[in-house]
C-alpha positions, 0 to 999 in steps of 0.5 A: 178495065172492069166490066162495070165501068160504064155503070160507074160513069152513069152513076157519076154523070149528074153532079150532086146538089146535096150530101144526100146526093153524094151518099147516093152516088158513093153507095152506087159505086160501092154496090157496083165495085168488086173487092178486087177493085182498088177504087172500091176501097177508097170509095168505101173510106170516102163513104164513111167520111161523108156519113160522118160529116152528114151526121155532124152537120145534122146534129148542128155540130158546126157554127155554119153547117150550111157552109160545111155541107156546101164544101162536102158537095163541092169536094165530092164533085171533083172526085166524081168528075175525075172518075167519070172523065177517066173511065170515059177516056177523057183527060183526068188529073194525073194524081187520080190516074195513079189510082184509076190506072192501077186499081187492079194490082193484086200486090197492092194493099187495100189501104194503099188504094184508100190512101192514094185516093185520099191523097189525090182528093185532099192535096189536089181537090180540096183547095179547089173545093174550098175556093168553090165553096167560098164563091158559092157562099160569098165568103173568104178562106180566112185562116182562124175564122169561123169556117176554118174552125169548123173545117179543122173541127173535123180532123179528129173524126177523120183521123179516127176513121183513117186509123180504123181503116189502116187496121181493117184494110191492111190486107192485099187487094184480093184479101190475102195477108201481107208479109209480117214486115214491109215498107207499108208500115212506114208509109202509112205512119208517115201520112197525116190527114190533119197535116194534109188538110191544113196544107189544103187550106193554105193552098186554097188561100193562094188560089183565092189570091190568084183569081184575077190571074187565071193562067197563074192559077192553072199553073199553081194547080198543075204544080199541086197535081204533080206534087200529089202524083208523086205522093200517090205513086209512093203510096201505091208501091206494091208490098213484097 
């Protein structure tokens, strides 16, 4: 769809092993993408979020910063994998295809693309990333434990970044002004990252219980993908 898509596929070709790797790949996507690409604006917001996580991990702001760092890496791998698969003509989750397929629609606001990506990444990917992190660290996704508390401690930081993005990116994709009144204000106001992350943790618990039943686990993920796809399509309805 864009002439530099091959460069994006190359950028996400190697799975990150650290937060530094995640940031390097996000910077590469940002540098390659033009302003008229909706993917750029999700990636821009995700880059800011990852930088904030890196800063808090480095400052020892968590009880178990290594666990949060592992979650950051496992989480990013799912975005990079979806992007690489889609741009290579392979199957990708439907909720991600909503964003990747419409990334050149000029009538859609930059913030809509950013939130459509956040929606796909949190509602579908985050439960999987939590389970993968627990597997890698020999832990369990218990609600109310140390790791859950570290996880929810990020909510205020993420909320502030997304609130700032709602103001900064509230323009059409090419940068033009939006109409004074549109459905977009109600759509943005209804989206809560804290609520989405709480739901993701609960869904990770369900996936954890379904580990001995892979077919049921796959069916559960299909259900999450379908639900997330509907939300993504709502988020990307063009402004008038």
